[in-house]
C-alpha positions, 0 to 999 in steps of 0.5 A: 466818164473819167475814161471818156475824158482821158481818151478825148484828152489823149486824142486832143494832144495827139494833134501834131500841131503844138499843144493848145496849152503850150501854144497859149502860154499856159501850163497844161496841168492848169487846164480842165478838159473843157478848157483845153478844148476851148483853148485848142479851138481858139488857137485854130480859129485865130490861124484861119480867121474864124470867129472865137469859139465863144461866139458859137453859143446862141445869144453870145456877142458876135465878133465885129465886122466892118463894112470893108471886111464884108466887102473884102470877103465878097470881092474874094468870093468873086475872084475865086468864083471866076478862077474856078470857071464860074460864069457871071451867073454863077458868080452873082449866085455866089454873092447872093448865097454869101450875103444870105448865109453870112452877110459877108462875114468870112469867119462867122460861126453858124449857131442857130439851133438847126445848124448846131443839131445838124453839125453834131449829128453829122459829126457822129454819123460822118466820123468814119469818113475822117477815120474815126468812130464816135461814141457819144451816148445821148444822156452824156451830151447835155448838162442839166441846164441843156448845154452841150458837154463836149468833154464826154465824146469818146473816139476810137480809130475806125478799123477800115480807116486809111487816114485819120483827121488829127483835128477830129478829137476836138468836137467843139471845132466841128460844132457849127457851120463855118464861113462865108457860105455857112458850110458844114465841115463834116459834110464837105471836107472829106471830099476835098481832103479828110485831114483838113481842119474845119477852120479851113472853111473860114478862108473865103477862097476855100469855102468858095471852091467848095461851093462851086464843087457842090454846084457841079455835083448838083448838075452832073451827079444829081441832074439839077435842071434849074437854079432852084434845084441847084440850091436844093442840093446846096441845102442837102435836100436830096432823095434817091440822087435827085434834088427835092424841091421845097415849096416854102424855101423855094419861094423865098429863094426865088424872091431873093434872086428876083431882087437881083434880076435873076430867074430862079427857074433858069437853066443852071449855066454856071460853068464855062 
């Protein structure tokens, strides 16, 4: 356990950005590893407009968002959608997804149990895409009270890595979906730039760019034939390089689109 803590702490402070304790005005020796991870996570959160890491715990108080905050996020999503070649249909769909996933809260952390489980599994399974190997034995992941122990993660450089993400050493920062569209950092950032910090997704323009890239991939790579299949790819429901329909979820999606006057089985004409 001490070895795990030492390696994780060393990696945490190999980040070229200022050491979190220094950035927070605290003496480094005053911080435990767990406290250091949280301080570093909040330094990055503030820089990119993400909610504090304390809001990642289910049941904790959410960060406040005013109506004007939410309206501003939705307006920025629309502007970016049009800038990236989205049609009116695409930009309406982007609004629907943003409202469904975050109610327009640009820096929200998606902390439902299924979101956390997916994020943690993805952190381990996709580490090679960010230049690392992760060793995190199951018995070391949880305390007796059932909370996650982020200070027991051990990372080693992947032998075939050409780049390494300097932010990956802090698993707390990758432990939830992030941003206006609820995107998983590990699932998507490697396609954009594998050295990006996860908090990059808290900027509405950035997350909207990723959203439209997912839709392009749904149509061009996976052959989505309607909006239902586009949404399936967004949700990660893919098998043998084809979208997989999900009857219960699809019904909810179709009902939501109908409230906006859209047909969920329409051809996905999302790009000009």
